[in-house]
C-alpha positions in Angstrom: 0.0 -0.2 -0.2 1.2 3.3 -0.7 0.6 6.1 1.9 0.6 10.1 1.4 0.2 11.5 4.9 -0.2 15.1 5.2 2.1 15.7 2.0 2.4 19.9 1.3 4.8 21.4 -1.1 5.6 25.1 -1.0 7.3 26.7 -3.7 9.5 29.7 -4.2 7.5 32.7 -4.1 5.0 30.6 -1.5 3.2 29.4 -4.3 1.6 25.7 -2.4 1.5 23.1 -5.0 0.0 20.8 -2.8 -1.4 21.5 0.6 -1.8 18.8 3.4 -2.6 15.8 0.8 -2.8 12.5 2.7 -4.2 8.9 0.9 -3.7 5.7 0.5 -3.8 3.8 -2.2 -4.1 -0.1 -2.1 -3.1 -2.8 -4.9 -4.9 -2.0 -8.2 -5.4 0.3 -11.1 -6.1 4.4 -8.7 -7.6 7.6 -10.6 -6.5 10.9 -9.1 -8.9 13.2 -11.5 -8.6 16.9 -11.4 -8.1 19.7 -13.7 -4.9 21.1 -15.4 -3.3 23.3 -12.5 -4.7 21.3 -9.7 -1.3 19.3 -8.2 -1.8 16.1 -9.8 1.8 16.0 -11.5 3.5 17.8 -8.2 2.0 15.0 -6.4 3.1 12.4 -9.1 6.6 13.8 -9.0 6.9 13.9 -5.5 5.5 10.4 -5.4 8.3 9.5 -7.9 11.5 10.9 -5.7 11.7 13.8 -8.0 11.3 16.6 -6.0 10.7 16.5 -1.9 7.7 17.8 -0.1 8.1 20.4 1.7 6.9 18.8 5.3 4.6 15.2 5.1 5.5 11.9 4.8 5.4 9.1 2.1 5.2 5.2 2.6 5.1 2.2 0.3 5.1 -0.6 2.0 8.0 -0.9 4.6 9.4 2.2 2.4 10.0 5.3 3.7 10.4 7.2 0.7 11.0 10.5 2.2 14.2 9.3 4.1 15.0 6.6 1.5 14.3 7.5 -2.1 16.7 5.2 -3.7 14.7 2.1 -2.3 11.4 3.2 -4.0 13.1 4.0 -7.2 14.6 -0.2 -7.3 10.3 -0.7 -7.2 9.4 1.8 -9.5 8.4 2.5 -12.8 7.2 6.4 -13.9 5.6 7.9 -17.3 5.8 11.6 -17.3 3.9 13.8 -19.3 6.4 14.4 -21.5 10.1 11.7 -22.2 12.4 12.3 -25.0 14.0 9.5 -27.0 16.9 9.6 -29.3 16.5 10.5 -32.4 17.2 7.4 -35.0 17.5 4.8 -32.3 14.5 2.0 -32.7 12.8 0.8 -30.1 14.3 -2.5 -29.1 17.7 -0.5 -29.0 16.0 1.9 -26.7 14.3 -0.2 -24.9 17.7 -2.1 -24.5 19.5 0.4 -23.6 17.0 1.6 -20.7 17.2 -2.4 -19.5 21.4 -1.8 -19.0 20.4 0.9 -17.0 17.9 -0.5 -14.8 21.2 -2.8 -13.9 19.7 -6.0 -16.3 23.3 -7.0 -17.2 22.4 -10.5 -18.1 22.4 -10.4 -21.7 20.4 -13.3 -22.1 17.4 -12.0 -19.3 17.7 -8.7 -21.1 16.5 -9.8 -24.3 13.8 -11.9 -22.4 12.6 -8.5 -20.6 12.5 -6.8 -23.8 11.0 -9.0 -26.5 8.2 -9.7 -23.7 7.7 -6.0 -23.4 7.5 -5.4 -26.7 5.2 -8.2 -27.0 2.6 -7.2 -24.0 2.6 -3.4 -25.7 1.8 -4.8 -29.1 4.7 -2.9 -30.3 6.5 -6.1 -31.4 6.2 -5.5 -35.1 7.5 -1.9 -35.2 10.3 -3.4 -32.9 12.8 -1.9 -35.7 11.6 1.7 -36.5 12.6 4.5 -34.2 10.3 5.5 -31.8 11.1 9.4 -33.0 8.8 8.6 -35.1 6.2 6.9 -33.6 2.4 7.8 -33.2 1.4 9.3 -29.7 -0.7 6.4 -28.9 2.3 4.2 -30.2 4.8 6.5 -28.0 2.9 6.1 -24.8 2.4 2.3 -25.0 6.7 2.7 -25.8 6.5 4.4 -22.8 5.1 1.8 -20.4 7.4 -0.7 -21.8 10.4 1.1 -20.7 8.2 1.8 -16.9 8.3 -2.2 -16.4 11.2 -2.7 -16.9 12.6 -4.7 -13.8 9.3 -5.2 -12.4 8.0 -2.3 -10.7 5.8 -3.1 -7.6 4.7 1.0 -8.1 3.4 2.4 -11.4 3.0 6.4 -12.2 1.5 7.5 -15.4 0.8 11.0 -15.5 -1.8 12.3 -18.0 -1.2 9.4 -20.5 -4.2 9.9 -22.7 -4.2 13.4 -23.1 -3.7 13.7 -27.3 -4.7 10.4 -28.1 -7.9 9.4 -30.5 -10.2 6.9 -29.5 -8.6 3.7 -30.8 -5.3 4.4 -29.3 -6.8 5.3 -26.3 -8.6 2.4 -25.6 -5.8 0.4 -26.3 -4.0 1.9 -23.6 -6.4 2.1 -21.3 -6.5 -2.2 -21.6 -2.8 -2.1 -21.1 -2.7 -0.4 -18.0 -6.2 -2.4 -17.2 -3.9 -5.3 -17.4 -0.8 -3.9 -15.9 -2.9 -3.3 -13.0 -3.4 -7.0 -12.1 0.0 -7.4 -9.8 1.0 -3.6 -8.9 -0.3 -0.5 -7.4 -1.1 1.6 -10.7 -1.6 5.3 -10.1 -3.3 7.5 -13.3 -3.3 10.8 -13.2 -5.9 12.4 -15.5 -8.2 15.2 -15.9 -10.3 13.0 -18.2 -13.0 11.9 -16.4 -14.3 8.6 -18.7 -10.3 7.1 -17.6 -11.0 6.6 -14.1 -14.9 5.6 -14.5 -14.2 2.7 -16.9 -11.0 1.4 -15.0 -10.2 2.9 -11.4 -11.4 0.8 -8.7 -10.5 3.6 -6.2 -10.1 7.6 -7.0 -9.4 11.0 -5.6 -10.3 13.9 -6.7 -7.6 17.1 -6.6 -8.5 20.8 -6.8 -6.1 23.7 -5.7 -3.9 20.9 -4.4 -6.2 19.8 -2.1 -8.0 16.5 -2.0 -12.0 17.1 -2.4 -13.1 13.6 -2.5 -11.8 9.9 -2.0 -13.6 7.1 -3.2 -14.8 3.5 -4.8 -16.5 5.7 -8.0 -19.7 3.9 -7.7 -20.1 4.5 -4.4 -19.2 8.0 -5.0 -21.6 8.1 -7.3 -24.4 6.7 -5.3 -23.8 9.6 -2.8 -25.6 12.0 -5.5 -28.5 9.5 -6.5 -31.8 12.2 -5.9 -29.7 14.9 -5.9 -29.3 15.6 -9.6 -31.5 17.9 -12.0 -30.9 19.2 -15.2 -32.8 21.9 -17.4 -32.2 23.9 -20.5 -32.1 27.1 -20.6 -31.3 30.2 -22.8 -27.6 30.8 -22.5 -28.5 34.3 -21.5 -30.3 33.0 -18.3 -27.1 31.1 -17.4 -25.5 33.6 -14.8 -28.9 33.9 -13.3 -29.1 30.4 -13.0 -25.9 30.3 -11.1 -27.0 33.1 -8.8 -29.9 30.9 -7.5 -29.0 26.6 -7.9 -25.5 25.4 -7.5 -24.7 24.5 -11.2 -21.9 21.8 -11.3 -22.7 21.5 -15.1 -23.3 23.3 -18.0 -22.8 22.5 -21.8 -24.2 23.4 -25.2 -26.8 20.9 -26.5 -28.8 21.2 -30.3 -28.1 25.4 -29.5 -29.5 25.7 -26.1 -27.7 25.3 -22.8 -28.0 21.9 -20.5 -27.5 23.1 -16.9 -27.2 20.2 -13.9 -27.9 21.3 -10.4 -27.1 19.8 -6.9 -30.0 20.2 -5.1 -31.2 17.8 -1.9 -35.3 18.6 -3.3 -36.5 19.9 -7.1 -35.1 22.8 -7.9 -38.1 24.2 -9.7 -40.8 23.2 -12.4 -38.9 22.9 -15.2 -36.2 20.5 -14.0 -36.1 16.9 -14.2 -33.9 14.1 -12.3 -30.9 12.7 -13.9 -28.8 10.0 -12.6 -25.7 10.6 -11.8 -22.4 9.5 -13.0 -19.3 9.9 -12.4 -18.6 13.7 -14.2 -21.2 15.1 -11.7 -19.0 13.5 -8.7 -16.6 15.7 -10.4 -17.7 18.1 -11.5 -19.9 18.8 -7.4 -16.6 18.4 -6.0 -14.4 21.3 -8.2 -17.2 23.5 -7.4 -17.2 22.7 -4.0 -13.4 24.2 -3.7 -13.9 26.6 -6.1 -16.8 28.5 -3.4 -13.8 27.8 -0.2 
């Protein structure tokens, strides 16, 4: 289990990126959901030992991550938002080189590792192509292959599906689901559907704080009977926000659809709607924005 206890990250100039963050993450696929700038990447970098928090503690099993970061790095796989590759180097050669850096010195063991990972990530047929020429989805799958070298016990992936087309996104998410059967996987994303489809546990982060944490289905069930929708003219949106707790608004067929959070029907023009994880997400964000 990964335990993050009261972690705060204050940058130079007094900017607070993380504010007393505490979460517990069990084996499986954990979703960290939040908008851009919420603190997701800062938290991921802190857990991955790329920066030391201003205060707080992080433990993974018997490892004190802050006091002994090298021990965590031995069991960690990390896929950041952006990672560089050498131009004109094939996927096979690059992965082999990374395996050497991970300490797999035996040539036979290294070959087995590289070939297994290329097949697992569905890159075997392009193993001799330069990674620099890969599509976005292929690069992300290569990134996972690289992160899985050495059979890590903790895998962190930061915004992995941003910019992928639907087919590649689905392929990548299936790969993560497969990997999460045996290790702790943290999926950091701003895409609600990624978490809804895959994660057995999740947290929502906003303004550097954990706004909600729990099982997606349980969080959604808490809003049953409390979400109402109505179609209004765009000119009426400001008034609706003044009179109701509007958690979502979008343009549909030329009119504005709003979702309102309320214990009882907020008006004759509203009808009940079955809540989903998107409602949970926006309800949490509007709550933190109000504070």
